mmCIF file of the N, C-alpha and C atoms, coordinates in Angstrom:
data_MODEL
# 
_entry.id   MODEL 
# 
loop_
_atom_site.group_PDB 
_atom_site.id 
_atom_site.type_symbol 
_atom_site.label_atom_id 
_atom_site.label_alt_id 
_atom_site.label_comp_id 
_atom_site.label_asym_id 
_atom_site.label_entity_id 
_atom_site.label_seq_id 
_atom_site.pdbx_PDB_ins_code 
_atom_site.Cartn_x 
_atom_site.Cartn_y 
_atom_site.Cartn_z 
_atom_site.occupancy 
_atom_site.B_iso_or_equiv 
_atom_site.pdbx_formal_charge 
_atom_site.auth_seq_id 
_atom_site.auth_comp_id 
_atom_site.auth_asym_id 
_atom_site.auth_atom_id 
_atom_site.pdbx_PDB_model_num 
ATOM 1   N N  . MET A 1 1  ? 78.099 177.037 -142.194 1.00 0.00 ? 1  MET A N  1 
ATOM 2   C CA . MET A 1 1  ? 78.449 175.707 -141.888 1.00 0.00 ? 1  MET A CA 1 
ATOM 3   C C  . MET A 1 1  ? 77.336 174.572 -141.151 1.00 0.00 ? 1  MET A C  1 
ATOM 4   N N  . GLU A 1 2  ? 76.792 173.709 -141.148 1.00 0.00 ? 2  GLU A N  1 
ATOM 5   C CA . GLU A 1 2  ? 75.585 173.166 -140.608 1.00 0.00 ? 2  GLU A CA 1 
ATOM 6   C C  . GLU A 1 2  ? 76.394 172.076 -139.232 1.00 0.00 ? 2  GLU A C  1 
ATOM 7   N N  . LYS A 1 3  ? 75.497 172.335 -138.349 1.00 0.00 ? 3  LYS A N  1 
ATOM 8   C CA . LYS A 1 3  ? 76.904 171.892 -137.060 1.00 0.00 ? 3  LYS A CA 1 
ATOM 9   C C  . LYS A 1 3  ? 75.608 170.584 -137.199 1.00 0.00 ? 3  LYS A C  1 
ATOM 10  N N  . MET A 1 4  ? 77.137 169.457 -136.807 1.00 0.00 ? 4  MET A N  1 
ATOM 11  C CA . MET A 1 4  ? 76.975 168.112 -136.745 1.00 0.00 ? 4  MET A CA 1 
ATOM 12  C C  . MET A 1 4  ? 76.214 167.434 -135.829 1.00 0.00 ? 4  MET A C  1 
ATOM 13  N N  . LYS A 1 5  ? 75.881 166.150 -136.013 1.00 0.00 ? 5  LYS A N  1 
ATOM 14  C CA . LYS A 1 5  ? 74.520 165.746 -135.625 1.00 0.00 ? 5  LYS A CA 1 
ATOM 15  C C  . LYS A 1 5  ? 75.426 164.985 -134.577 1.00 0.00 ? 5  LYS A C  1 
ATOM 16  N N  . MET A 1 6  ? 75.174 164.695 -133.016 1.00 0.00 ? 6  MET A N  1 
ATOM 17  C CA . MET A 1 6  ? 75.732 164.024 -131.837 1.00 0.00 ? 6  MET A CA 1 
ATOM 18  C C  . MET A 1 6  ? 75.343 163.443 -131.674 1.00 0.00 ? 6  MET A C  1 
ATOM 19  N N  . HIS A 1 7  ? 74.282 162.696 -132.133 1.00 0.00 ? 7  HIS A N  1 
ATOM 20  C CA . HIS A 1 7  ? 73.439 161.430 -131.282 1.00 0.00 ? 7  HIS A CA 1 
ATOM 21  C C  . HIS A 1 7  ? 74.061 160.161 -132.279 1.00 0.00 ? 7  HIS A C  1 
ATOM 22  N N  . SER A 1 8  ? 74.015 159.631 -131.421 1.00 0.00 ? 8  SER A N  1 
ATOM 23  C CA . SER A 1 8  ? 73.810 158.032 -131.988 1.00 0.00 ? 8  SER A CA 1 
ATOM 24  C C  . SER A 1 8  ? 73.205 157.401 -133.625 1.00 0.00 ? 8  SER A C  1 
ATOM 25  N N  . MET A 1 9  ? 72.893 156.299 -134.288 1.00 0.00 ? 9  MET A N  1 
ATOM 26  C CA . MET A 1 9  ? 72.599 155.934 -135.392 1.00 0.00 ? 9  MET A CA 1 
ATOM 27  C C  . MET A 1 9  ? 72.054 155.231 -134.675 1.00 0.00 ? 9  MET A C  1 
ATOM 28  N N  . ASP A 1 10 ? 70.380 155.337 -134.899 1.00 0.00 ? 10 ASP A N  1 
ATOM 29  C CA . ASP A 1 10 ? 69.422 153.812 -134.656 1.00 0.00 ? 10 ASP A CA 1 
ATOM 30  C C  . ASP A 1 10 ? 69.479 152.612 -135.532 1.00 0.00 ? 10 ASP A C  1 
ATOM 31  N N  . ILE A 1 11 ? 71.158 152.004 -135.025 1.00 0.00 ? 11 ILE A N  1 
ATOM 32  C CA . ILE A 1 11 ? 71.165 150.809 -135.528 1.00 0.00 ? 11 ILE A CA 1 
ATOM 33  C C  . ILE A 1 11 ? 70.365 149.832 -135.845 1.00 0.00 ? 11 ILE A C  1 
ATOM 34  N N  . VAL A 1 12 ? 70.072 149.090 -135.087 1.00 0.00 ? 12 VAL A N  1 
ATOM 35  C CA . VAL A 1 12 ? 68.763 148.274 -134.950 1.00 0.00 ? 12 VAL A CA 1 
ATOM 36  C C  . VAL A 1 12 ? 67.096 148.582 -135.908 1.00 0.00 ? 12 VAL A C  1 
ATOM 37  N N  . ASN A 1 13 ? 67.172 149.946 -135.486 1.00 0.00 ? 13 ASN A N  1 
ATOM 38  C CA . ASN A 1 13 ? 65.456 149.919 -136.471 1.00 0.00 ? 13 ASN A CA 1 
ATOM 39  C C  . ASN A 1 13 ? 66.396 150.221 -137.722 1.00 0.00 ? 13 ASN A C  1 
ATOM 40  N N  . ASP A 1 14 ? 67.482 150.747 -138.465 1.00 0.00 ? 14 ASP A N  1 
ATOM 41  C CA . ASP A 1 14 ? 68.244 150.674 -139.222 1.00 0.00 ? 14 ASP A CA 1 
ATOM 42  C C  . ASP A 1 14 ? 67.557 148.911 -139.841 1.00 0.00 ? 14 ASP A C  1 
ATOM 43  N N  . ASN A 1 15 ? 68.740 148.268 -139.196 1.00 0.00 ? 15 ASN A N  1 
ATOM 44  C CA . ASN A 1 15 ? 68.170 146.393 -139.516 1.00 0.00 ? 15 ASN A CA 1 
ATOM 45  C C  . ASN A 1 15 ? 67.065 146.073 -139.461 1.00 0.00 ? 15 ASN A C  1 
ATOM 46  N N  . VAL A 1 16 ? 66.180 146.272 -138.573 1.00 0.00 ? 16 VAL A N  1 
ATOM 47  C CA . VAL A 1 16 ? 64.836 145.583 -138.378 1.00 0.00 ? 16 VAL A CA 1 
ATOM 48  C C  . VAL A 1 16 ? 64.317 146.364 -140.386 1.00 0.00 ? 16 VAL A C  1 
ATOM 49  N N  . GLN A 1 17 ? 64.587 147.498 -140.659 1.00 0.00 ? 17 GLN A N  1 
ATOM 50  C CA . GLN A 1 17 ? 63.855 148.086 -141.404 1.00 0.00 ? 17 GLN A CA 1 
ATOM 51  C C  . GLN A 1 17 ? 64.227 147.475 -143.083 1.00 0.00 ? 17 GLN A C  1 
ATOM 52  N N  . LYS A 1 18 ? 65.554 147.238 -143.115 1.00 0.00 ? 18 LYS A N  1 
ATOM 53  C CA . LYS A 1 18 ? 66.709 146.700 -143.992 1.00 0.00 ? 18 LYS A CA 1 
ATOM 54  C C  . LYS A 1 18 ? 65.878 144.989 -144.289 1.00 0.00 ? 18 LYS A C  1 
ATOM 55  N N  . ILE A 1 19 ? 65.606 144.181 -142.798 1.00 0.00 ? 19 ILE A N  1 
ATOM 56  C CA . ILE A 1 19 ? 65.198 143.118 -143.263 1.00 0.00 ? 19 ILE A CA 1 
ATOM 57  C C  . ILE A 1 19 ? 63.508 143.239 -143.442 1.00 0.00 ? 19 ILE A C  1 
ATOM 58  N N  . GLY A 1 20 ? 62.937 144.481 -143.300 1.00 0.00 ? 20 GLY A N  1 
ATOM 59  C CA . GLY A 1 20 ? 61.336 144.321 -143.918 1.00 0.00 ? 20 GLY A CA 1 
ATOM 60  C C  . GLY A 1 20 ? 61.404 144.451 -144.692 1.00 0.00 ? 20 GLY A C  1 
ATOM 61  N N  . ASN A 1 21 ? 62.686 145.251 -145.419 1.00 0.00 ? 21 ASN A N  1 
ATOM 62  C CA . ASN A 1 21 ? 62.728 145.700 -147.092 1.00 0.00 ? 21 ASN A CA 1 
ATOM 63  C C  . ASN A 1 21 ? 62.782 143.863 -147.567 1.00 0.00 ? 21 ASN A C  1 
ATOM 64  N N  . MET A 1 22 ? 63.459 143.052 -147.349 1.00 0.00 ? 22 MET A N  1 
ATOM 65  C CA . MET A 1 22 ? 63.939 141.366 -147.971 1.00 0.00 ? 22 MET A CA 1 
ATOM 66  C C  . MET A 1 22 ? 63.459 141.055 -147.813 1.00 0.00 ? 22 MET A C  1 
ATOM 67  N N  . PHE A 1 23 ? 62.508 140.578 -146.647 1.00 0.00 ? 23 PHE A N  1 
ATOM 68  C CA . PHE A 1 23 ? 61.082 139.816 -145.841 1.00 0.00 ? 23 PHE A CA 1 
ATOM 69  C C  . PHE A 1 23 ? 60.252 140.173 -145.113 1.00 0.00 ? 23 PHE A C  1 
ATOM 70  N N  . PRO A 1 24 ? 59.153 141.188 -145.763 1.00 0.00 ? 24 PRO A N  1 
ATOM 71  C CA . PRO A 1 24 ? 58.130 141.737 -145.136 1.00 0.00 ? 24 PRO A CA 1 
ATOM 72  C C  . PRO A 1 24 ? 56.881 141.239 -144.583 1.00 0.00 ? 24 PRO A C  1 
ATOM 73  N N  . GLU A 1 25 ? 56.709 139.849 -144.023 1.00 0.00 ? 25 GLU A N  1 
ATOM 74  C CA . GLU A 1 25 ? 55.806 138.910 -143.797 1.00 0.00 ? 25 GLU A CA 1 
ATOM 75  C C  . GLU A 1 25 ? 56.633 138.623 -142.836 1.00 0.00 ? 25 GLU A C  1 
ATOM 76  N N  . CYS A 1 26 ? 57.795 138.550 -141.905 1.00 0.00 ? 26 CYS A N  1 
ATOM 77  C CA . CYS A 1 26 ? 58.625 138.778 -140.962 1.00 0.00 ? 26 CYS A CA 1 
ATOM 78  C C  . CYS A 1 26 ? 58.567 140.427 -140.308 1.00 0.00 ? 26 CYS A C  1 
ATOM 79  N N  . ILE A 1 27 ? 57.485 140.726 -140.917 1.00 0.00 ? 27 ILE A N  1 
ATOM 80  C CA . ILE A 1 27 ? 58.203 142.287 -139.537 1.00 0.00 ? 27 ILE A CA 1 
ATOM 81  C C  . ILE A 1 27 ? 56.853 141.967 -138.862 1.00 0.00 ? 27 ILE A C  1 
ATOM 82  N N  . THR A 1 28 ? 56.593 142.035 -137.687 1.00 0.00 ? 28 THR A N  1 
ATOM 83  C CA . THR A 1 28 ? 55.047 142.413 -136.822 1.00 0.00 ? 28 THR A CA 1 
ATOM 84  C C  . THR A 1 28 ? 55.453 144.129 -136.085 1.00 0.00 ? 28 THR A C  1 
ATOM 85  N N  . GLU A 1 29 ? 54.169 144.572 -135.882 1.00 0.00 ? 29 GLU A N  1 
ATOM 86  C CA . GLU A 1 29 ? 54.543 145.714 -134.330 1.00 0.00 ? 29 GLU A CA 1 
ATOM 87  C C  . GLU A 1 29 ? 53.549 145.513 -133.459 1.00 0.00 ? 29 GLU A C  1 
ATOM 88  N N  . ILE A 1 30 ? 54.724 145.588 -132.748 1.00 0.00 ? 30 ILE A N  1 
ATOM 89  C CA . ILE A 1 30 ? 54.113 145.802 -131.135 1.00 0.00 ? 30 ILE A CA 1 
ATOM 90  C C  . ILE A 1 30 ? 54.495 146.804 -130.147 1.00 0.00 ? 30 ILE A C  1 
ATOM 91  N N  . ILE A 1 31 ? 53.637 147.564 -129.298 1.00 0.00 ? 31 ILE A N  1 
ATOM 92  C CA . ILE A 1 31 ? 53.644 148.631 -128.695 1.00 0.00 ? 31 ILE A CA 1 
ATOM 93  C C  . ILE A 1 31 ? 54.582 148.396 -127.246 1.00 0.00 ? 31 ILE A C  1 
ATOM 94  N N  . GLY A 1 32 ? 55.558 149.355 -127.571 1.00 0.00 ? 32 GLY A N  1 
ATOM 95  C CA . GLY A 1 32 ? 56.812 149.412 -126.727 1.00 0.00 ? 32 GLY A CA 1 
ATOM 96  C C  . GLY A 1 32 ? 56.399 149.885 -125.153 1.00 0.00 ? 32 GLY A C  1 
ATOM 97  N N  . ASP A 1 33 ? 57.403 149.646 -124.007 1.00 0.00 ? 33 ASP A N  1 
ATOM 98  C CA . ASP A 1 33 ? 57.333 150.169 -123.285 1.00 0.00 ? 33 ASP A CA 1 
ATOM 99  C C  . ASP A 1 33 ? 56.797 151.629 -122.355 1.00 0.00 ? 33 ASP A C  1 
ATOM 100 N N  . ASP A 1 34 ? 57.273 152.468 -123.394 1.00 0.00 ? 34 ASP A N  1 
ATOM 101 C CA . ASP A 1 34 ? 56.724 153.673 -123.871 1.00 0.00 ? 34 ASP A CA 1 
ATOM 102 C C  . ASP A 1 34 ? 55.033 154.251 -124.414 1.00 0.00 ? 34 ASP A C  1 
ATOM 103 N N  . GLY A 1 35 ? 54.622 153.546 -125.083 1.00 0.00 ? 35 GLY A N  1 
ATOM 104 C CA . GLY A 1 35 ? 53.331 152.802 -125.380 1.00 0.00 ? 35 GLY A CA 1 
ATOM 105 C C  . GLY A 1 35 ? 53.549 153.195 -126.852 1.00 0.00 ? 35 GLY A C  1 
ATOM 106 N N  . THR A 1 36 ? 54.404 152.930 -127.721 1.00 0.00 ? 36 THR A N  1 
ATOM 107 C CA . THR A 1 36 ? 54.960 153.613 -128.827 1.00 0.00 ? 36 THR A CA 1 
ATOM 108 C C  . THR A 1 36 ? 54.695 152.060 -129.871 1.00 0.00 ? 36 THR A C  1 
ATOM 109 N N  . VAL A 1 37 ? 54.207 152.142 -130.863 1.00 0.00 ? 37 VAL A N  1 
ATOM 110 C CA . VAL A 1 37 ? 54.124 151.240 -131.956 1.00 0.00 ? 37 VAL A CA 1 
ATOM 111 C C  . VAL A 1 37 ? 55.291 151.249 -132.294 1.00 0.00 ? 37 VAL A C  1 
ATOM 112 N N  . LYS A 1 38 ? 55.892 149.683 -132.376 1.00 0.00 ? 38 LYS A N  1 
ATOM 113 C CA . LYS A 1 38 ? 57.378 149.554 -132.809 1.00 0.00 ? 38 LYS A CA 1 
ATOM 114 C C  . LYS A 1 38 ? 57.384 148.016 -134.288 1.00 0.00 ? 38 LYS A C  1 
ATOM 115 N N  . LYS A 1 39 ? 58.284 148.324 -134.812 1.00 0.00 ? 39 LYS A N  1 
ATOM 116 C CA . LYS A 1 39 ? 57.957 147.554 -135.393 1.00 0.00 ? 39 LYS A CA 1 
ATOM 117 C C  . LYS A 1 39 ? 59.757 146.307 -135.341 1.00 0.00 ? 39 LYS A C  1 
ATOM 118 N N  . VAL A 1 40 ? 58.497 144.865 -135.183 1.00 0.00 ? 40 VAL A N  1 
ATOM 119 C CA . VAL A 1 40 ? 60.183 144.705 -135.094 1.00 0.00 ? 40 VAL A CA 1 
ATOM 120 C C  . VAL A 1 40 ? 60.169 143.030 -135.332 1.00 0.00 ? 40 VAL A C  1 
ATOM 121 N N  . VAL A 1 41 ? 61.313 142.199 -135.945 1.00 0.00 ? 41 VAL A N  1 
ATOM 122 C CA . VAL A 1 41 ? 61.476 141.313 -136.195 1.00 0.00 ? 41 VAL A CA 1 
ATOM 123 C C  . VAL A 1 41 ? 60.388 139.684 -136.151 1.00 0.00 ? 41 VAL A C  1 
ATOM 124 N N  . ASP A 1 42 ? 59.836 138.806 -136.526 1.00 0.00 ? 42 ASP A N  1 
ATOM 125 C CA . ASP A 1 42 ? 59.458 138.055 -135.727 1.00 0.00 ? 42 ASP A CA 1 
ATOM 126 C C  . ASP A 1 42 ? 60.267 136.809 -136.150 1.00 0.00 ? 42 ASP A C  1 
ATOM 127 N N  . PHE A 1 43 ? 61.276 136.432 -135.195 1.00 0.00 ? 43 PHE A N  1 
ATOM 128 C CA . PHE A 1 43 ? 62.315 135.242 -135.827 1.00 0.00 ? 43 PHE A CA 1 
ATOM 129 C C  . PHE A 1 43 ? 61.344 134.414 -135.860 1.00 0.00 ? 43 PHE A C  1 
ATOM 130 N N  . SER A 1 44 ? 60.655 133.671 -135.529 1.00 0.00 ? 44 SER A N  1 
ATOM 131 C CA . SER A 1 44 ? 59.960 132.273 -136.113 1.00 0.00 ? 44 SER A CA 1 
ATOM 132 C C  . SER A 1 44 ? 59.705 132.564 -137.096 1.00 0.00 ? 44 SER A C  1 
ATOM 133 N N  . ILE A 1 45 ? 58.828 133.005 -137.815 1.00 0.00 ? 45 ILE A N  1 
ATOM 134 C CA . ILE A 1 45 ? 58.363 132.966 -139.315 1.00 0.00 ? 45 ILE A CA 1 
ATOM 135 C C  . ILE A 1 45 ? 59.985 133.182 -140.277 1.00 0.00 ? 45 ILE A C  1 
ATOM 136 N N  . LEU A 1 46 ? 61.243 133.787 -139.863 1.00 0.00 ? 46 LEU A N  1 
ATOM 137 C CA . LEU A 1 46 ? 62.099 133.887 -140.556 1.00 0.00 ? 46 LEU A CA 1 
ATOM 138 C C  . LEU A 1 46 ? 62.852 133.234 -140.276 1.00 0.00 ? 46 LEU A C  1 
ATOM 139 N N  . ASN A 1 47 ? 62.918 131.753 -139.406 1.00 0.00 ? 47 ASN A N  1 
ATOM 140 C CA . ASN A 1 47 ? 63.393 130.553 -139.074 1.00 0.00 ? 47 ASN A CA 1 
ATOM 141 C C  . ASN A 1 47 ? 62.675 129.992 -139.612 1.00 0.00 ? 47 ASN A C  1 
ATOM 142 N N  . GLN A 1 48 ? 60.809 130.285 -140.289 1.00 0.00 ? 48 GLN A N  1 
ATOM 143 C CA . GLN A 1 48 ? 60.582 129.225 -141.145 1.00 0.00 ? 48 GLN A CA 1 
ATOM 144 C C  . GLN A 1 48 ? 61.168 129.350 -142.696 1.00 0.00 ? 48 GLN A C  1 
ATOM 145 N N  . LEU A 1 49 ? 61.059 130.599 -143.274 1.00 0.00 ? 49 LEU A N  1 
ATOM 146 C CA . LEU A 1 49 ? 61.718 130.656 -143.987 1.00 0.00 ? 49 LEU A CA 1 
ATOM 147 C C  . LEU A 1 49 ? 63.219 130.112 -144.689 1.00 0.00 ? 49 LEU A C  1 
ATOM 148 N N  . PHE A 1 50 ? 63.980 129.968 -143.844 1.00 0.00 ? 50 PHE A N  1 
ATOM 149 C CA . PHE A 1 50 ? 65.757 129.347 -144.164 1.00 0.00 ? 50 PHE A CA 1 
ATOM 150 C C  . PHE A 1 50 ? 64.798 128.087 -143.227 1.00 0.00 ? 50 PHE A C  1 
ATOM 151 N N  . ASP A 1 51 ? 64.140 127.421 -142.578 1.00 0.00 ? 51 ASP A N  1 
ATOM 152 C CA . ASP A 1 51 ? 63.835 126.782 -142.175 1.00 0.00 ? 51 ASP A CA 1 
ATOM 153 C C  . ASP A 1 51 ? 65.381 125.237 -143.205 1.00 0.00 ? 51 ASP A C  1 
ATOM 154 N N  . TYR A 1 52 ? 64.835 124.996 -144.516 1.00 0.00 ? 52 TYR A N  1 
ATOM 155 C CA . TYR A 1 52 ? 65.779 124.476 -145.051 1.00 0.00 ? 52 TYR A CA 1 
ATOM 156 C C  . TYR A 1 52 ? 66.955 124.508 -144.881 1.00 0.00 ? 52 TYR A C  1 
ATOM 157 N N  . ASN A 1 53 ? 68.022 125.776 -145.193 1.00 0.00 ? 53 ASN A N  1 
ATOM 158 C CA . ASN A 1 53 ? 68.810 125.819 -145.448 1.00 0.00 ? 53 ASN A CA 1 
ATOM 159 C C  . ASN A 1 53 ? 69.423 126.354 -143.989 1.00 0.00 ? 53 ASN A C  1 
ATOM 160 N N  . THR A 1 54 ? 68.843 126.296 -143.091 1.00 0.00 ? 54 THR A N  1 
ATOM 161 C CA . THR A 1 54 ? 69.458 125.939 -141.715 1.00 0.00 ? 54 THR A CA 1 
ATOM 162 C C  . THR A 1 54 ? 70.341 125.028 -141.634 1.00 0.00 ? 54 THR A C  1 
ATOM 163 N N  . ILE A 1 55 ? 71.782 125.673 -140.460 1.00 0.00 ? 55 ILE A N  1 
ATOM 164 C CA . ILE A 1 55 ? 72.212 124.366 -139.670 1.00 0.00 ? 55 ILE A CA 1 
ATOM 165 C C  . ILE A 1 55 ? 71.812 123.342 -138.956 1.00 0.00 ? 55 ILE A C  1 
ATOM 166 N N  . ASN A 1 56 ? 70.994 123.621 -137.782 1.00 0.00 ? 56 ASN A N  1 
ATOM 167 C CA . ASN A 1 56 ? 70.575 122.967 -136.947 1.00 0.00 ? 56 ASN A CA 1 
ATOM 168 C C  . ASN A 1 56 ? 69.354 121.971 -137.607 1.00 0.00 ? 56 ASN A C  1 
ATOM 169 N N  . ASN A 1 57 ? 69.363 121.759 -139.263 1.00 0.00 ? 57 ASN A N  1 
ATOM 170 C CA . ASN A 1 57 ? 68.306 121.214 -140.226 1.00 0.00 ? 57 ASN A CA 1 
ATOM 171 C C  . ASN A 1 57 ? 67.990 119.735 -139.821 1.00 0.00 ? 57 ASN A C  1 
ATOM 172 N N  . PRO A 1 58 ? 68.041 118.571 -139.326 1.00 0.00 ? 58 PRO A N  1 
ATOM 173 C CA . PRO A 1 58 ? 68.533 117.758 -139.628 1.00 0.00 ? 58 PRO A CA 1 
ATOM 174 C C  . PRO A 1 58 ? 68.645 116.951 -141.359 1.00 0.00 ? 58 PRO A C  1 
ATOM 175 N N  . SER A 1 59 ? 67.377 117.526 -142.150 1.00 0.00 ? 59 SER A N  1 
ATOM 176 C CA . SER A 1 59 ? 67.875 117.025 -142.853 1.00 0.00 ? 59 SER A CA 1 
ATOM 177 C C  . SER A 1 59 ? 68.908 117.250 -144.079 1.00 0.00 ? 59 SER A C  1 
ATOM 178 N N  . THR A 1 60 ? 69.392 118.406 -143.976 1.00 0.00 ? 60 THR A N  1 
ATOM 179 C CA . THR A 1 60 ? 70.210 118.871 -144.548 1.00 0.00 ? 60 THR A CA 1 
ATOM 180 C C  . THR A 1 60 ? 71.807 119.007 -143.901 1.00 0.00 ? 60 THR A C  1 
ATOM 181 N N  . GLY A 1 61 ? 72.438 118.148 -142.926 1.00 0.00 ? 61 GLY A N  1 
ATOM 182 C CA . GLY A 1 61 ? 73.582 117.127 -141.998 1.00 0.00 ? 61 GLY A CA 1 
ATOM 183 C C  . GLY A 1 61 ? 73.687 117.916 -141.045 1.00 0.00 ? 61 GLY A C  1 
ATOM 184 N N  . GLY A 1 62 ? 73.120 118.773 -141.007 1.00 0.00 ? 62 GLY A N  1 
ATOM 185 C CA . GLY A 1 62 ? 73.393 119.844 -139.491 1.00 0.00 ? 62 GLY A CA 1 
ATOM 186 C C  . GLY A 1 62 ? 74.429 120.143 -138.889 1.00 0.00 ? 62 GLY A C  1 
ATOM 187 N N  . GLN A 1 63 ? 75.625 119.946 -139.891 1.00 0.00 ? 63 GLN A N  1 
ATOM 188 C CA . GLN A 1 63 ? 76.857 120.769 -140.102 1.00 0.00 ? 63 GLN A CA 1 
ATOM 189 C C  . GLN A 1 63 ? 77.698 121.522 -140.033 1.00 0.00 ? 63 GLN A C  1 
ATOM 190 N N  . ARG A 1 64 ? 78.434 122.084 -139.614 1.00 0.00 ? 64 ARG A N  1 
ATOM 191 C CA . ARG A 1 64 ? 79.190 123.068 -140.141 1.00 0.00 ? 64 ARG A CA 1 
ATOM 192 C C  . ARG A 1 64 ? 81.232 123.140 -140.272 1.00 0.00 ? 64 ARG A C  1 
ATOM 193 N N  . LYS A 1 65 ? 81.443 123.713 -140.534 1.00 0.00 ? 65 LYS A N  1 
ATOM 194 C CA . LYS A 1 65 ? 83.257 123.818 -140.095 1.00 0.00 ? 65 LYS A CA 1 
ATOM 195 C C  . LYS A 1 65 ? 83.134 124.997 -139.130 1.00 0.00 ? 65 LYS A C  1 
ATOM 196 N N  . ASP A 1 66 ? 83.613 125.266 -138.830 1.00 0.00 ? 66 ASP A N  1 
ATOM 197 C CA . ASP A 1 66 ? 83.708 126.484 -137.212 1.00 0.00 ? 66 ASP A CA 1 
ATOM 198 C C  . ASP A 1 66 ? 84.816 127.449 -138.343 1.00 0.00 ? 66 ASP A C  1 
ATOM 199 N N  . THR A 1 67 ? 84.971 128.215 -138.730 1.00 0.00 ? 67 THR A N  1 
ATOM 200 C CA . THR A 1 67 ? 86.232 129.180 -138.941 1.00 0.00 ? 67 THR A CA 1 
ATOM 201 C C  . THR A 1 67 ? 86.002 130.601 -138.295 1.00 0.00 ? 67 THR A C  1 
ATOM 202 N N  . ASN A 1 68 ? 85.679 130.485 -137.457 1.00 0.00 ? 68 ASN A N  1 
ATOM 203 C CA . ASN A 1 68 ? 85.656 132.046 -137.284 1.00 0.00 ? 68 ASN A CA 1 
ATOM 204 C C  . ASN A 1 68 ? 87.390 132.853 -137.015 1.00 0.00 ? 68 ASN A C  1 
ATOM 205 N N  . LEU A 1 69 ? 87.174 134.322 -137.405 1.00 0.00 ? 69 LEU A N  1 
ATOM 206 C CA . LEU A 1 69 ? 87.910 134.591 -137.607 1.00 0.00 ? 69 LEU A CA 1 
ATOM 207 C C  . LEU A 1 69 ? 88.092 135.601 -136.263 1.00 0.00 ? 69 LEU A C  1 
ATOM 208 N N  . HIS A 1 70 ? 88.916 136.258 -135.755 1.00 0.00 ? 70 HIS A N  1 
ATOM 209 C CA . HIS A 1 70 ? 89.213 137.687 -134.738 1.00 0.00 ? 70 HIS A CA 1 
ATOM 210 C C  . HIS A 1 70 ? 88.718 138.587 -135.751 1.00 0.00 ? 70 HIS A C  1 
ATOM 211 N N  . GLY A 1 71 ? 87.234 138.869 -135.219 1.00 0.00 ? 71 GLY A N  1 
ATOM 212 C CA . GLY A 1 71 ? 87.037 140.110 -135.317 1.00 0.00 ? 71 GLY A CA 1 
ATOM 213 C C  . GLY A 1 71 ? 85.608 140.207 -136.680 1.00 0.00 ? 71 GLY A C  1 
ATOM 214 N N  . GLN A 1 72 ? 85.362 138.839 -136.891 1.00 0.00 ? 72 GLN A N  1 
ATOM 215 C CA . GLN A 1 72 ? 84.565 138.651 -137.298 1.00 0.00 ? 72 GLN A CA 1 
ATOM 216 C C  . GLN A 1 72 ? 83.269 138.278 -137.161 1.00 0.00 ? 72 GLN A C  1 
ATOM 217 N N  . THR A 1 73 ? 82.457 138.044 -136.496 1.00 0.00 ? 73 THR A N  1 
ATOM 218 C CA . THR A 1 73 ? 81.668 138.557 -135.365 1.00 0.00 ? 73 THR A CA 1 
ATOM 219 C C  . THR A 1 73 ? 81.384 140.369 -135.357 1.00 0.00 ? 73 THR A C  1 
ATOM 220 N N  . ASN A 1 74 ? 82.684 141.105 -135.580 1.00 0.00 ? 74 ASN A N  1 
ATOM 221 C CA . ASN A 1 74 ? 81.691 142.645 -135.029 1.00 0.00 ? 74 ASN A CA 1 
ATOM 222 C C  . ASN A 1 74 ? 81.947 142.255 -136.607 1.00 0.00 ? 74 ASN A C  1 
ATOM 223 N N  . GLN A 1 75 ? 82.421 142.416 -137.946 1.00 0.00 ? 75 GLN A N  1 
ATOM 224 C CA . GLN A 1 75 ? 82.391 142.191 -139.155 1.00 0.00 ? 75 GLN A CA 1 
ATOM 225 C C  . GLN A 1 75 ? 80.989 142.033 -139.661 1.00 0.00 ? 75 GLN A C  1 
ATOM 226 N N  . ARG A 1 76 ? 80.669 140.912 -139.272 1.00 0.00 ? 76 ARG A N  1 
ATOM 227 C CA . ARG A 1 76 ? 79.215 139.932 -139.487 1.00 0.00 ? 76 ARG A CA 1 
ATOM 228 C C  . ARG A 1 76 ? 78.060 141.288 -139.074 1.00 0.00 ? 76 ARG A C  1 
ATOM 229 N N  . GLN A 1 77 ? 77.951 142.268 -137.658 1.00 0.00 ? 77 GLN A N  1 
ATOM 230 C CA . GLN A 1 77 ? 77.009 142.976 -137.065 1.00 0.00 ? 77 GLN A CA 1 
ATOM 231 C C  . GLN A 1 77 ? 76.925 144.449 -138.331 1.00 0.00 ? 77 GLN A C  1 
ATOM 232 N N  . GLY A 1 78 ? 78.239 144.359 -139.157 1.00 0.00 ? 78 GLY A N  1 
ATOM 233 C CA . GLY A 1 78 ? 78.186 145.834 -139.637 1.00 0.00 ? 78 GLY A CA 1 
ATOM 234 C C  . GLY A 1 78 ? 77.491 145.528 -141.056 1.00 0.00 ? 78 GLY A C  1 
ATOM 235 N N  . LEU A 1 79 ? 76.821 144.011 -141.238 1.00 0.00 ? 79 LEU A N  1 
ATOM 236 C CA . LEU A 1 79 ? 76.138 143.872 -142.678 1.00 0.00 ? 79 LEU A CA 1 
ATOM 237 C C  . LEU A 1 79 ? 74.874 143.817 -142.782 1.00 0.00 ? 79 LEU A C  1 
ATOM 238 N N  . LEU A 1 80 ? 74.752 144.171 -141.908 1.00 0.00 ? 80 LEU A N  1 
ATOM 239 C CA . LEU A 1 80 ? 72.871 144.391 -141.999 1.00 0.00 ? 80 LEU A CA 1 
ATOM 240 C C  . LEU A 1 80 ? 72.417 145.616 -141.549 1.00 0.00 ? 80 LEU A C  1 
# 
């Protein structure tokens, strides 16, 4: 019988990898506090890719209807 792994999954790195698979130009590398190279999302580039379709864009009206439901934030975090 195999022993179970008793550590938390690294969700942040998994999400960075998923974004990198979809938008490789948004991934950059930095040197972390511990001296290792880490891949991170460059949100300024990601925002440029979606600039026309974002809510804050004045050319699209910049309006949205807030339809938050209880627990929606937790569900949204699980999507990436």
